[in-house]
C-alpha positions, -999 to +999 in steps of 0.1 A: +000+000+000+015+033-010+000+056+015-013+056+051-049+066+040-052+033+022-044+012+052-075-005+067-086+011+100-117-010+108-108-047+107-130-076+116-112-109+122-132-141+120-101-163+128-084-166+162-050-170+146-053-138+126-066-119+156-035-129+176-012-120+147-028-085+145-021-079+182+015-092+179+019-067+151+008-041+176-022-033+155-049-043+179-064-008+178-075-014+142-098-043+152-135-035+156-149-070+157-140-106+164-154-141+161-167-162+190-135-183+188-112-153+191-100-154+228-064-143+228-049-120+238-075-112+265-078-076+252-097-089+222-126-101+244-139-066+248-145-064+210-180-070+196-186-107+187-202-109+153-204-147+149-219-174+170-219-212+169-251-231+162-242-257+189-230-252+224-198-272+228-196-265+265-228-285+271-221-314+247-198-344+249-171-349+223-193-376+206-223-352+206-202-324+191-189-347+164-224-359+157-239-324+155-211-311+132-214-341+109-251-335+107-246-299+097-220-310+072-242-337+057-269-312+052-244-287+037-252-261+063-228-238+081-218-245+117-217-208+125-240-178+121-228-143+113-246-114+130-254-095+098-268-063+113-240-059+138-214-065+111-229-038+089-230-014+119-193-018+125-186-007+089-154-027+085-130-020+056-113-054+059-127-088+068-103-117+076-115-153+074-103-188+065-110-214+039-095-243+058-119-260+082-157-255+084-156-269+120-129-246+135-141-211+123-163-191+099-153-201+064-151-184+030-183-202+020-201-188+050-191-153+040-200-158+004-235-168+014-239-137+036-249-106+017-236-083+044-200-094+035-202-089-003-190-053-004-164-056+023-127-062+012-116-096+023-085-116+032-091-153+030-063-175+044-060-213+038-034-228+062-027-265+057+010-268+064+035-252+089+048-230+061+012-218+055+008-209+091+039-188+092+033-173+057-002-161+069+017-137+092+030-120+062-004-120+045-021-104+074+006-078+078+005-070+041-033-067+041-031-042+070-004-022+053+025-030+076+046-055+056+078-046+075+063-056+108+051-088+093+086-097+081+101-090+116+075-112+133+079-139+107+116-140+112+112-142+149+088-172+146+110-189+120+140-186+143+122-202+172+108-229+150+143-236+136+156-239+171+130-264+180+138-284+148+175-283+157+168-297+191+146-324+176+174-333+151+200-334+178+179-359+197+177-380+165+214-378+160+220-392+195+197-421+186+211-432+153+206-469+160+173-464+178+139-461+161+124-426+167+096-424+192+063-433+175+039-407+185+001-409+184-010-372+184-048-372+187-071-343+178-103-360+191-113-388+214-148-399+204-145-409+177-108-412+179-090-390+154-053-389+145-036-358+133-037-339+100-027-307+083+004-292+100+003-314+131+023-343+116+050-318+107+051-307+144+058-343+154+086-345+129+100-312+141+100-325+177+120-356+167+092-381+165+074-403+140+037-395+136+012-423+137-023-421+123-015-390+103-024-378+069+001-367+043+014-332+050-015-308+046-041-335+045-073-339+065-074-355+099-081-393+098-106-411+120-094-443+136-108-468+161-096-471+197-086-507+190-063-495+162-047-470+186-039-498+211-028-523+184-003-498+170+015-497+204+027-461+202+056-451+223+039-418+232+003-407+231-004-369+231-040-357+233-045-322+218-083-322+215-094-294+192-108-264+213-104-283+247-084-273+277-065-299+297-093-302+323-119-305+296-099-332+278-095-352+310-133-350+315-139-362+280-116-392+284-137-402+313-168-399+291-155-415+259-132-443+272-139-469+298-116-474+327-105-507+311-096-490+278-076-463+296-057-488+316-051-509+285-036-479+267-015-470+297+000-505+297+005-505+260+026-473+259+041-477+294+020-447+307+036-423+283+003-404+278+002-366+279-025-340+276-021-306+261-042-275+258-059-281+225-076-247+227-045-226+232-021-247+211-018-271+181-051-265+163-046-228+158-028-218+127-011-187+142+021-179+160+016-205+187+025-234+164+059-226+178+049-233+214+032-264+201+064-277+187+081-269+220+054-287+240+058-318+218+096-318+224+090-319+262+063-346+259+082-369+236+117-366+251+122-368+289+156-351+287+138-320+273+114-317+303+117-282+317+137-269+288+109-246+276+091-245+309+059-261+295+059-295+313+036-296+343+018-264+334-016-257+319+001-263+285+013-299+292+005-325+318+008-363+323-025-381+320-025-389+357-019-352+367-047-342+344-071-368+358-062-357+393-075-322+386-110-336+391-135-309+389-109-281+390-117-263+358-089-246+339-116-224+323-116-214+287-116-177+282-141-179+253-171-157+255-196-171+231-231-158+223-259-182+233-272-208+209-306-201+196-334-226+193-338-223+155-301-229+149-305-267+147-298-282+112-327-281+089-349-311+096-327-323+124-345-313+156-359-337+181-393-337+166-383-347+131-352-370+134-349-403+153-321-429+152-325-453+122-337-488+130-307-503+114-270-497+122-244-477+103-225-509+096-256-524+078-257-494+055-220-498+048-225-534+039-252-525+014-231-497-001-201-521-005-224-548-021-237-522-046-201-513-055-192-550-061-223-554-083-213-523-103-245-507-093-228-473-092-260-452-089-273-471-059-238-470-043-237-433-049-271-428-033-258-442+000-236-410+003-249-381+024-263-351+006-232-330+012-210-359+001-229-363-031-224-326-039-186-330-033-185-359-057-208-342-082-220-374-098-218-412-096-194-415-125-169-392-109-174-411-076-165-444-092-137-429-112-119-417-080-124-451-063-108-469-093-078-446-092-071-451-055-050-482-044-070-489-013-105-478-024-104-498-057-101-531-038-136-526-024-150-529-059-143-566-060-133-580-025-156-586+004-139-569+034-146-574+071-170-548+084-168-539+121-190-515+140-171-492+164-172-497+202-198-469+202-223-478+174-243-446+178-214-424+167-216-438+131-180-449+128-175-482+109-142-499+103-138-519+070-107-542+071-092-550+037-072-582+028-041-560+025-043-553+062-053-517+057-085-503+073-110-479+057-130-459+083-165-449+073-179-418+091-217-419+088-245-394+095-282-396+100-304-380+073-341-378+067-353-398+037-387-388+022-399-425+021-376-444+045-375-419+073-342-416+093-313-434+075-276-437+078-255-422+050-218-421+043-203-387+051-166-395+045-142-424+043-106-423+055-077-447+054-056-458+084 
């Protein structure tokens, strides 16, 4: 920008990471609005909140949150609502949002569907890798007209990340003849989810080998608890998206039985750690650096205390977290209340009930249709949103045929297993190759059949 008058002076940030970047650039005075997920630094909480979730995550279990989000997704509806009138009253000259995850924050699609946003200049970031997270610092600084401040902050973060990487490499060099610690970094506990996007890179930076991870920049895979135990990870780190340490400990008690927890503790010799998944890891901003440091301390005992994170609200052992009991390390989020009419269309208690059959029975039928080359019937078992993503049955089958794991279900009869919690719609399909496909299913209303299970997505583990 060539002159001061062209620099935005009334900025609304709909992404917590961008809000934090703006404050680190010492430009917080330019912010006039925030999203419900923007909670750091605390100064931002006094700003008007112009978005709200359609579900209340504080009152739902991890399984219920996953179920609600998948229902919104299956019906191709946004998880958040923008306060149109309030947004217009703020008269912003820059709107910052993301096009990365429809679960984590307001997305580009949400903005495009909102008429109040059409005439507002926008910066849309799409972080998928560690480089993206740090590059977004430069993008935000450029958009606000202060590129030199962005370069200084970027250099500082890069230096700290490089230092963490050097420490991870030095630990690898000392263990030339030893297999690197195999780390199960988990983003959710019911259903169990591995790690995706930039999180596998963080494990690599910290001198570990990520398990149950997608390729760099890829989506987070869903796995089964049995698969987690069978993999015998050296270290398990829980970084549940949006959850503090105390909330994560509470969710473990809800999602996993005492026998399951004890089995996992025996399997990995009690090397289980809980981190603050709200403050760290799942945010694409400057704190990816602290996330790498936390992993270094969790994975490598000699690093404990090096950064001062171990034993704090950032990182605890599983036992220390469980010992917190009802002591709540409260989240600082201030969210607008959920409104009664925010339920997904056609998915309130009066219109939707659980299907009579199980999700695994639906998966068996979809697999049978694929083997019979009945592509249109197989395609119909996908959720409404999933069908939109595939566009048509021909493209759906074309992709299956081009994928090494997926193409095998066109001719072999795999073993179909319901998860330990059938109501969550997760089904494991074990292939002859030893690989497992994980079906994530949602409940939809069918005009003739009533409530039915449908395939929302399929992952590979």
